[in-house]
C-alpha positions in Angstrom: 30.7 -33.6 -5.5 28.6 -30.5 -4.8 24.9 -31.0 -4.2 22.3 -28.6 -5.6 21.8 -27.0 -2.1 25.5 -26.2 -2.0 25.3 -24.2 -5.1 24.8 -20.4 -4.7 22.3 -18.8 -7.1 24.0 -15.7 -8.3 22.1 -12.4 -8.6 22.6 -12.2 -12.4 21.5 -14.3 -15.3 23.6 -16.1 -17.9 23.1 -16.4 -21.6 19.4 -16.7 -22.6 18.4 -15.6 -19.1 19.4 -18.9 -17.5 20.4 -18.8 -13.8 24.1 -18.7 -12.8 25.4 -20.7 -9.9 28.6 -20.6 -7.9 30.1 -23.8 -6.6 32.7 -23.1 -3.9 33.5 -23.8 -0.3 35.0 -20.3 0.0 32.4 -17.9 1.3 34.7 -14.9 1.3 35.9 -15.4 -2.3 35.9 -12.7 -4.9 32.7 -13.9 -6.7 30.9 -14.4 -3.4 31.7 -10.8 -2.3 30.7 -9.5 -5.7 27.4 -11.3 -5.5 26.9 -10.0 -2.0 27.5 -6.4 -3.2 25.2 -6.8 -6.2 22.4 -8.2 -4.0 22.8 -5.2 -1.7 22.5 -2.8 -4.6 19.4 -4.7 -5.9 17.7 -4.6 -2.6 18.5 -0.9 -2.2 17.0 -0.3 -5.7 13.9 -2.2 -4.8 13.5 -0.1 -1.6 13.9 3.2 -3.5 11.4 2.1 -6.2 8.9 1.1 -3.5 9.2 4.6 -1.9 8.8 6.1 -5.4 5.7 4.0 -6.1 4.1 5.1 -2.8 4.7 8.7 -3.7 3.4 8.3 -7.3 0.3 6.5 -6.2 -0.6 9.4 -3.9 -0.5 11.9 -6.8 -2.0 12.2 -10.2 0.6 10.5 -12.3 0.7 10.2 -16.1 0.0 6.7 -17.5 3.4 6.6 -19.3 5.1 7.3 -15.9 3.1 4.6 -14.2 4.0 2.1 -17.0 7.7 2.9 -16.5 7.3 2.5 -12.8 5.5 -0.9 -13.2 8.3 -2.1 -15.5 11.0 -1.0 -13.0 9.1 -2.5 -10.1 8.8 -5.8 -12.0 12.6 -6.0 -12.6 13.2 -5.1 -8.9 10.7 -7.8 -7.8 12.5 -10.4 -10.0 15.9 -9.4 -8.5 14.5 -9.5 -5.0 13.0 -12.9 -5.5 16.3 -14.2 -6.8 18.1 -12.8 -3.7 15.5 -14.5 -1.4 15.8 -17.8 -3.3 19.6 -17.7 -3.1 19.6 -16.9 0.6 16.9 -19.5 1.3 19.0 -22.2 -0.4 22.0 -21.2 1.6 20.0 -21.4 4.8 18.8 -24.9 3.8 22.4 -26.1 3.3 23.6 -25.1 6.8 24.9 -28.0 8.9 22.1 -30.0 10.6 23.8 -29.9 14.0 22.9 -26.2 14.3 21.1 -25.7 17.7 18.2 -23.6 16.3 17.4 -25.8 13.3 
C-alpha cells in the first residue's frame, strides 16, 4: 500500500480545485514527465511575472494593470507553492539510509 509521503502532488487541480496525486513507483513514467514539464513551465512563468512586477513597480503603472499583475502573481505563487510542496514531500520520502539525511 502506498503511504501519503509516496504520493506525488501533481501541479494541477482536479474537479472542484481538489489536489491531484500520482501513486507510482515509476519516476520516469509519462505522467511524472508531464508533471515535471508543467512544473518547469509554472516556475518559468513565475520568474517572468516577478521580472515584470519589478519593472512595473519602478514606473507609473495604471491601477487596472497593477490589479491584473496582482492576479497573475497570485496564480503564479499558488503554482509555485504547489511545486515546492510536491518536491518537499518527495524529499521526505527518500530512503532513510541516505548519507546526508
